[in-house]
N, C-alpha and C positions, 0 to 999 in steps of 0.2 A: 504494500500500500504506500510505502514511502516513495517509490518511484512515481506512482500515479500523482501523489500530492505535489511532488517537485515540479512536474510538468504542467499541472493545473496552474501553478504560480506564473508560468510564462505563457500560458494560453495554448499549450500543445496537449492534445489528447491522443494517446497511443494505445494500441492493443498490446498488452503485456506478452501475449503469445506470438506476436509478429516476429518473424526471423530477423527483421531489421529494426526492432524496437531500440530506442536509445537507453542504454544503461546509465545509471547515475555516474559511474566512473568515466563516461564519455563527455561529461559536462565539466568544463574547467573555468576558472576565474580569469579575468584579464591579466592578473599577475602571473598565473600559471601559463597563460598563452605567451606572454612576453618571455618568460623563462624558456619555454619550449622552442620558441623561435631561435633563440641563441644556442641552447644546449643540444637540441635535437634537429636543428635546421628545419623546423616545421614551417609550412607555408600557410598564410592566412588567406582565405578566399572570402572576399567581401561580396555579399549577394544583394546589396542594396541597389536601387535603381540609380540611373545616371545623375539625377538632380541631387540626391543625398551624397553620392560619391564625389561630385564636383565641389560640394561644400567643404568636406574634409575627409581624409582617409588615413589609415595606418600605413606608415612608410613600408614599402615593399609588398603590400597586399596585392593579390590578384583580383581584379574586378570582373565578376561575371554575374550580372543580375539574375536573380532566381528565375525570372521568366525566360531566361535564355540558357539556363544551366544544362538541361537535357541535350540541347542542340550543340553545346560547346564542351561536352565532357572530354573530347579528344585533347583539348588544350591542357587538361589536368592529368592526362595519362602518365607523364613523367613522374608524377607524385603519387602514383597508385599504391606504392608500398612504403611511403613516407608519411609522417604525421601531417595531417591536413586539419586546419582549424577553420570552421565556418563562422562567419561574423556578419551581423546585420545591424540594424539600428538598436533593437532592444532584445532580440532573441527568437522571435517567432519564425521569421523567414530562414534564419540560420538552422533552426531545427528541421525545417522541411528540406533544406539543402543537405543536411547531414544524412537524412534518410535516403535521399536520391543518390548520394555518393556511396553509401553503404550498399544499396541495391545494385550499383554499377561495379561493385567489387573492390572499392577502396577499403583497405584493411585497417587503417588507423585514422579515424575521423572523429574530431572533437568539436563540440559546440562551445563557443565562448559565451558564457551566461551573461546576459544583460547587454550584449552587443557593444557598439561604440559608445553608447551612453555610459555603461559601466567602465569602459576603458578610460573615458574622461574623468569619471568620478573617482577613479583610483589614481589620478594624477599623471596618466600617460599622455604624451603629446601626439598630435596628428599633423598632417601636412595640409 
């Protein structure tokens, strides 16, 4: 039940029996995301739309709007066996992106809880 309540907080409802359900260990904080970028060479995939991306973005993030993710999966193929962190504005779209990437065979996909809003609130800078 802990898994269900965690995702209700960010507005994502998942079937626990789903083979692509998000485990609580697949959700990381902005601090953990920043650490993983450096230590594990993780890539951040920003799935916000162009207007949000143009306002500010995390340095080095790859921008693929959620609406284009399925069509542009090939661009992420080099990262299929590396840590990939999905990020959006607050967490809802990145959870959807995480499920898409897992279904496409990406093995290490993490959701940055709270999105870029949480990134800012923890004092990290953007471009």
